[in-house]
C-alpha positions in Angstrom: -60.5 -117.2 214.1 -62.1 -114.1 212.8 -63.6 -116.1 209.7 -61.1 -114.3 207.6 -58.9 -116.8 205.0 -55.5 -115.6 203.8 -53.5 -117.5 200.4 -49.5 -117.6 201.0 -47.6 -119.3 198.3 -45.2 -122.4 200.1 -42.1 -120.7 198.1 -42.5 -117.9 200.2 -42.5 -119.7 203.8 -39.0 -120.5 205.3 -37.4 -123.7 205.4 -36.1 -124.8 208.9 -35.4 -127.9 211.1 -37.7 -129.4 213.1 -36.3 -127.5 216.4 -35.9 -123.9 214.5 -38.6 -121.0 216.1 -39.9 -120.6 212.1 -41.0 -117.4 211.6 -43.7 -115.5 213.1 -46.6 -115.7 211.2 -47.7 -111.8 211.6 -44.5 -110.6 210.0 -45.8 -113.0 206.6 -50.1 -112.1 207.1 -51.8 -108.9 208.3 -52.9 -110.9 211.3 -54.6 -108.6 214.4 -53.8 -108.6 217.7 -55.9 -112.0 219.2 -56.1 -113.2 215.8 -55.5 -117.1 215.7 -55.2 -119.4 212.7 -57.1 -122.3 213.1 -56.9 -124.2 209.8 -53.6 -124.4 207.5 -55.1 -126.3 204.1 -52.6 -127.3 201.6 -54.4 -126.4 197.8 -54.7 -128.9 195.3 -53.8 -128.5 191.7 -56.4 -125.4 190.3 -58.1 -127.8 188.1 -59.3 -130.3 190.8 -61.0 -126.9 192.7 -64.0 -127.3 191.0 -64.5 -131.4 192.1 -63.7 -129.7 196.0 -66.3 -128.3 198.5 -65.1 -126.9 201.6 -66.6 -127.2 205.4 -66.1 -124.8 208.2 -66.8 -125.7 211.6 -67.4 -123.0 214.4 -67.0 -123.2 218.2 -70.6 -123.3 218.4 -71.6 -126.1 216.4 -72.7 -123.6 212.9 -71.7 -125.5 209.6 -71.5 -123.9 206.2 -70.2 -125.9 202.8 -69.0 -123.6 200.1 -67.5 -124.5 196.9 -63.7 -124.7 197.1 -63.1 -122.3 194.1 -65.3 -119.6 195.9 -61.6 -119.0 197.2 -59.0 -119.1 193.9 -59.2 -115.4 194.3 -57.4 -113.9 197.8 -56.3 -111.0 197.9 -52.8 -110.4 200.2 -54.9 -108.5 202.9 -57.7 -111.6 203.5 -61.2 -112.6 201.9 -64.3 -113.0 204.8 -64.8 -116.3 205.0 -67.9 -116.7 207.0 -69.3 -114.3 209.8 -71.0 -115.7 212.7 -74.2 -115.1 214.5 -73.3 -115.9 218.3 -71.0 -113.7 220.0 -67.9 -115.9 221.3 -68.4 -117.8 218.2 -65.2 -118.5 216.3 -63.9 -121.0 213.2 -63.2 -124.1 214.8 -61.8 -126.0 212.2 -62.0 -126.0 207.4 -62.0 -129.6 205.8 -62.0 -129.9 201.8 -65.0 -132.7 201.0 -66.9 -133.9 198.2 -70.4 -135.5 198.5 -69.1 -138.7 198.9 -68.2 -137.6 202.6 -69.3 -137.2 206.2 -69.4 -134.9 209.1 -68.3 -135.6 211.9 -68.3 -133.2 214.8 -67.5 -133.4 218.7 -68.7 -131.7 221.5 -66.5 -131.2 224.9 -69.5 -132.4 226.1 -69.2 -136.0 225.3 -71.8 -136.1 222.5 -71.0 -136.0 218.9 -72.9 -136.2 215.5 -72.2 -137.9 212.4 -74.3 -136.4 208.6 -73.3 -136.4 205.5 -72.2 -133.7 203.4 -75.3 -133.7 201.4 -77.0 -132.3 204.7 -75.4 -128.8 204.2 -76.3 -127.3 201.1 -73.6 -125.3 199.2 -73.6 -121.8 199.9 -73.5 -119.3 197.1 -72.1 -116.6 199.3 -69.1 -116.8 201.3 -70.1 -114.2 204.4 -73.2 -115.8 205.2 -73.8 -117.3 209.0 -74.5 -120.9 208.2 -76.8 -123.8 209.8 -76.7 -126.1 213.2 -74.5 -128.5 213.1 -74.8 -129.8 216.2 -77.3 -128.7 219.2 -75.1 -127.3 222.0 -76.1 -126.4 225.3 -74.2 -122.4 226.4 -71.5 -123.4 228.5 -70.2 -126.2 225.7 -68.5 -126.2 222.2 -67.0 -127.9 219.5 -64.0 -129.0 219.7 -63.2 -130.7 216.3 -64.8 -131.1 213.3 -63.2 -134.3 211.1 -64.6 -135.5 207.2 -65.0 -139.5 207.0 -65.7 -141.2 204.4 -69.1 -142.4 203.2 -69.6 -145.9 203.4 -73.5 -147.8 202.8 -73.6 -150.3 205.5 -76.8 -151.1 207.4 -77.0 -151.8 211.1 -77.0 -155.2 210.8 -73.9 -155.3 208.7 -71.6 -152.8 210.6 -72.1 -155.0 214.0 -71.5 -157.8 212.1 -68.4 -156.1 211.0 -67.3 -154.6 214.5 -68.0 -158.4 216.2 -65.8 -160.1 213.2 -63.2 -157.5 213.5 -63.0 -157.8 217.4 -62.3 -161.7 217.4 -60.0 -161.4 214.7 -58.0 -158.9 217.7 -58.4 -161.1 220.1 -57.1 -163.8 218.3 -54.4 -161.8 217.7 -53.6 -161.7 221.0 -55.4 -158.4 221.7 -57.0 -157.7 225.0 -60.9 -156.3 224.0 -63.9 -156.1 224.8 -66.9 -156.5 222.6 -67.9 -153.5 220.5 -71.6 -153.9 220.1 -73.5 -150.6 218.3 -75.1 -148.3 221.2 -78.6 -147.4 220.8 -79.3 -148.9 217.7 -81.6 -151.3 216.1 -79.5 -154.0 214.3 -82.1 -156.7 213.5 -81.5 -160.0 212.0 -78.0 -161.0 212.9 -75.6 -160.4 209.0 -73.7 -162.8 207.3 -70.4 -161.0 205.7 -69.5 -162.6 202.6 -65.1 -162.7 202.8 -65.5 -160.0 199.9 -67.6 -157.8 201.6 -65.6 -157.9 205.3 -62.7 -157.2 203.1 -64.2 -154.2 201.6 -65.3 -152.9 204.9 -62.4 -153.8 206.3 -60.3 -151.8 204.0 -62.7 -148.7 204.5 -62.5 -148.9 208.2 -61.6 -145.5 209.8 -60.7 -144.7 213.3 -61.6 -141.8 215.9 -59.1 -141.1 218.3 -61.0 -139.0 221.5 -59.0 -138.0 224.4 -60.2 -136.3 227.7 -58.6 -133.3 229.5 -57.7 -135.9 232.4 -55.4 -138.1 229.7 -57.8 -140.7 229.0 -58.8 -142.1 225.1 -59.7 -144.5 222.9 -60.0 -145.1 219.1 -63.4 -146.4 217.9 -64.4 -147.9 214.3 -66.4 -145.4 212.2 -68.5 -148.2 211.7 -69.5 -147.0 215.8 -70.9 -143.8 214.3 -74.2 -144.0 213.3 -75.6 -141.3 210.9 -78.0 -139.0 212.4 -80.0 -135.9 211.2 -77.8 -132.3 211.2 -78.6 -129.9 214.4 -79.4 -132.6 216.2 -77.9 -133.2 219.5 -76.1 -136.4 218.5 -74.8 -139.5 219.7 -72.5 -140.0 222.8 -68.4 -140.0 221.9 -67.7 -141.1 225.4 -68.8 -142.2 228.4 -70.8 -139.1 229.1 -71.9 -140.5 233.4 -67.9 -140.6 234.2 -67.3 -136.9 232.7 -65.9 -136.0 236.6 -63.3 -138.9 236.4 -62.5 -138.7 233.3 -62.9 -135.2 232.4 -64.5 -133.2 228.9 -63.0 -134.2 225.6 -60.5 -132.1 224.5 -60.0 -133.3 221.2 -61.1 -135.9 218.5 -60.5 -137.0 214.8 -59.5 -139.5 212.7 -55.8 -141.4 213.2 -54.0 -144.2 211.3 -52.3 -147.4 212.7 -49.4 -145.8 211.9 -49.4 -141.9 213.4 -48.4 -140.9 216.9 -50.0 -138.8 218.8 -48.3 -135.6 220.7 -49.7 -134.5 224.4 -49.5 -130.9 226.5 -50.4 -130.6 229.9 -51.2 -126.9 231.7 -48.5 -128.2 233.2 -45.8 -128.1 230.7 -45.9 -131.7 230.4 -45.7 -133.5 226.8 -45.6 -137.1 225.7 -45.3 -138.6 222.7 -47.7 -142.1 222.0 -47.5 -144.3 219.4 -51.6 -144.5 218.3 -51.4 -148.6 217.5 -51.0 -148.9 221.2 -54.2 -147.1 222.4 -56.9 -149.4 222.9 -59.9 -149.9 220.3 -63.1 -149.9 222.3 -66.7 -148.6 221.7 -67.4 -144.8 221.2 -69.4 -144.4 224.3 -66.7 -145.7 226.8 -64.7 -143.6 228.8 -61.4 -145.5 227.2 -57.7 -146.0 229.4 -54.8 -143.8 230.5 -52.9 -142.3 228.0 -51.5 -139.7 229.9 -51.7 -139.9 233.5 -51.7 -136.6 234.9 -50.9 -135.3 238.5 -53.8 -133.8 240.6 -54.7 -130.2 239.2 -53.1 -131.0 236.1 -55.2 -131.0 232.3 -54.4 -132.0 228.9 -54.7 -128.9 227.1 -53.5 -130.1 223.4 -53.4 -133.3 221.1 -51.6 -133.5 217.5 -51.7 -135.9 215.3 -48.1 -136.7 214.0 -48.1 -138.9 211.0 -44.4 -139.5 209.9 -43.1 -142.0 212.8 -39.6 -140.5 214.8 -36.3 -141.0 213.1 -33.3 -142.9 215.6 -32.3 -139.1 216.0 -35.1 -137.6 217.1 -35.8 -140.8 219.4 -32.8 -140.0 221.0 -33.3 -136.3 221.0 -36.8 -136.6 222.6 -35.0 -139.2 225.1 -32.4 -136.9 226.0 -34.9 -134.0 226.4 -36.7 -136.5 228.8 -34.1 -136.7 231.2 
């Protein structure tokens, strides 16, 4: 969280069961009091390092891009990765990327912004402050950064795809509202060839957003249009209903076979399959995922990419009882 990067060999990490506590990281890394690990990145083979960049984001909406090779040589006591220009700022997320990707930043206020990776120049130094990714109010904070695949598609093509995909899900028995592009000039309706439709479907991603009062939804990546880096962005939820649904607490890409785990400040934990969460427009409030009690809030949402086995499901059921 202080902008320091550490590097560790995987074979040095203890092997344990899903139920074991693991080893305290401060016994493995020279972390200072109050330090938090904000990102863990599995690194590719060294010959791949020259092809990848690394994108940093802070809680105050600053972003910075470096070559991954800038961090090839990291000493045991760590290396400065980024400096902050605001008091109270901290590292939010770190992701590898290429110039064929886009950056999606989401704020707790319900706003988000998507811009090409190339809108952020490659910084030569490791201790610079970066540039503004999203404009935030004094009390607002960025809650997530995601790297999405860049797809060249006009607003008319994206609108036509969303309409056709929604019709297909309805025909398969889904109960879904029409999804239309929000505040975007579509122009004349496009007709997608079967080949183009299949191409767009193969490259579609879904972004899950969850609020602190347990509301959430999945939205197509085609619903998040590109805007200029550094602006206030577009809506990622229904900002007029923040009093009802709470501020955003999480937002990240998910796959249909994923599950998510939600934890409340009351100590309640639930595990939910992603394919049971409704697909809706990014500007809507979503549906209830976690039925929180009065004054209870969701404080953490994590993606679980491997489904539970039968033994784990039984253990979870016993724990719930």
